C-alpha positions as CSV (number, residue, x, y, z in Angstrom):
1,M,-42.2,26.6,4.2
2,N,-39.1,28.8,3.6
3,R,-38.1,28.3,7.2
4,Q,-38.3,24.6,6.8
5,R,-36.1,24.8,3.7
6,A,-33.7,26.9,5.5
7,V,-33.2,24.2,8.1
8,V,-33.4,21.2,5.8
9,A,-31.0,22.4,3.2
10,P,-27.9,22.9,5.5
11,L,-28.7,19.5,7.0
12,L,-28.8,17.8,3.7
13,I,-25.5,19.5,2.6
14,L,-23.9,18.4,5.9
15,T,-25.2,14.9,5.6
16,L,-24.0,14.6,1.9
17,A,-20.6,16.1,2.8
18,L,-20.1,13.5,5.7
19,L,-21.2,10.6,3.4
20,G,-18.8,11.8,0.7
21,S,-15.9,12.1,3.0
22,H,-16.5,8.7,4.6
23,R,-14.2,6.0,3.1
24,V,-14.0,2.4,4.1
25,E,-10.4,1.5,4.5
26,S,-9.7,-2.2,4.0
27,E,-6.5,-4.2,3.4
28,E,-7.7,-4.8,-0.1
29,A,-8.4,-1.2,-1.2
30,P,-5.2,0.7,-1.9
31,R,-4.7,4.0,0.0
32,M,-2.8,7.1,-1.1
33,R,0.3,6.0,0.7
34,D,0.4,2.6,-0.8
35,I,3.1,1.6,-3.3
36,F,3.2,-1.5,-5.4
37,V,6.3,-3.6,-5.7
38,T,6.4,-6.5,-8.2
39,L,8.8,-9.3,-7.4
40,Q,10.3,-10.7,-10.7
41,S,10.3,-14.4,-11.3
42,D,14.1,-14.5,-10.8
43,G,13.5,-13.6,-7.1
44,E,16.3,-11.1,-7.2
45,R,14.8,-8.0,-9.0
46,C,11.8,-5.8,-8.0
47,T,9.9,-3.4,-10.1
48,V,8.6,-0.1,-8.5
49,R,6.9,2.4,-10.7
50,N,8.3,0.9,-13.9
51,V,11.8,0.9,-12.6
52,T,13.5,-2.4,-12.0
53,I,16.1,-2.6,-9.2
54,F,17.7,-5.4,-7.2
55,C,15.3,-6.2,-4.3
56,S,18.2,-5.8,-1.8
57,D,18.3,-2.1,-2.9
58,L,14.5,-1.7,-2.2
59,E,14.8,0.2,1.1
60,T,17.2,2.6,-0.2
61,Y,15.2,3.2,-3.4
62,L,11.9,3.7,-1.5
63,R,13.5,5.9,1.2
64,D,16.1,7.9,-0.7
65,T,15.0,8.0,-4.3
66,L,11.2,8.1,-4.0
67,K,11.4,9.8,-0.6
68,L,8.5,7.8,0.8
69,P,7.5,8.2,4.4
70,Y,7.7,5.1,6.6
71,E,3.8,5.1,6.9
72,T,3.7,4.0,3.3
73,V,2.3,0.5,2.8
74,V,4.4,-1.6,0.4
75,R,2.2,-4.0,-1.4
76,L,4.1,-6.9,-2.9
77,R,3.0,-8.7,-6.1
78,A,4.7,-11.9,-7.2
79,G,4.0,-14.3,-10.0
80,R,3.1,-17.9,-9.4
81,S,6.5,-19.1,-10.5
82,T,8.2,-17.0,-7.9
83,S,9.5,-19.1,-5.0
84,Y,8.1,-18.8,-1.5
85,Q,11.7,-18.1,-0.2
86,A,12.1,-15.1,-2.6
87,V,8.7,-13.7,-1.4
88,R,9.6,-14.2,2.2
89,R,13.0,-12.6,1.7
90,V,11.4,-9.4,0.2
91,L,8.7,-9.2,2.9
92,D,11.5,-9.5,5.5
93,L,13.4,-6.6,3.8
94,I,10.3,-4.5,3.9
95,E,9.7,-5.2,7.6
96,Q,13.3,-4.5,8.5
97,S,13.3,-1.3,6.5
98,G,10.6,0.2,8.7
99,F,8.0,0.2,5.9
100,R,4.8,-1.8,6.3
101,H,3.1,-4.4,4.2
102,P,-0.5,-5.7,4.4
103,A,0.3,-9.4,5.0
104,R,-0.3,-9.8,8.6
105,S,1.0,-13.2,8.9
106,V,3.2,-15.0,6.4
107,P,4.6,-18.1,8.0
108,K,8.4,-18.3,8.1
109,G,9.9,-21.4,6.8
110,S,9.6,-23.4,3.5
């Protein structure tokens, strides 16, 4: 019986460790390298970690001030009253800056 416990216990611990370390990554679940940016309704200002800046300065703020690596996923939030053009403009800024965003295809146009 002790020999059976000696074999089963390590297998159980290994199984629990593997299950505990397994994370399902999805586009909906934020990861450690995700950052949230809120586009204000004026379409010109963005809020990042409770700091409001002009969206045109977003790349510099993320790279130089927050020192985020380019692997960081920038998740954009915008209210219903925010125009499509403003959202598209900020997504373009994110793409051009080298950071990523989870929207795979946001059509360009109006």
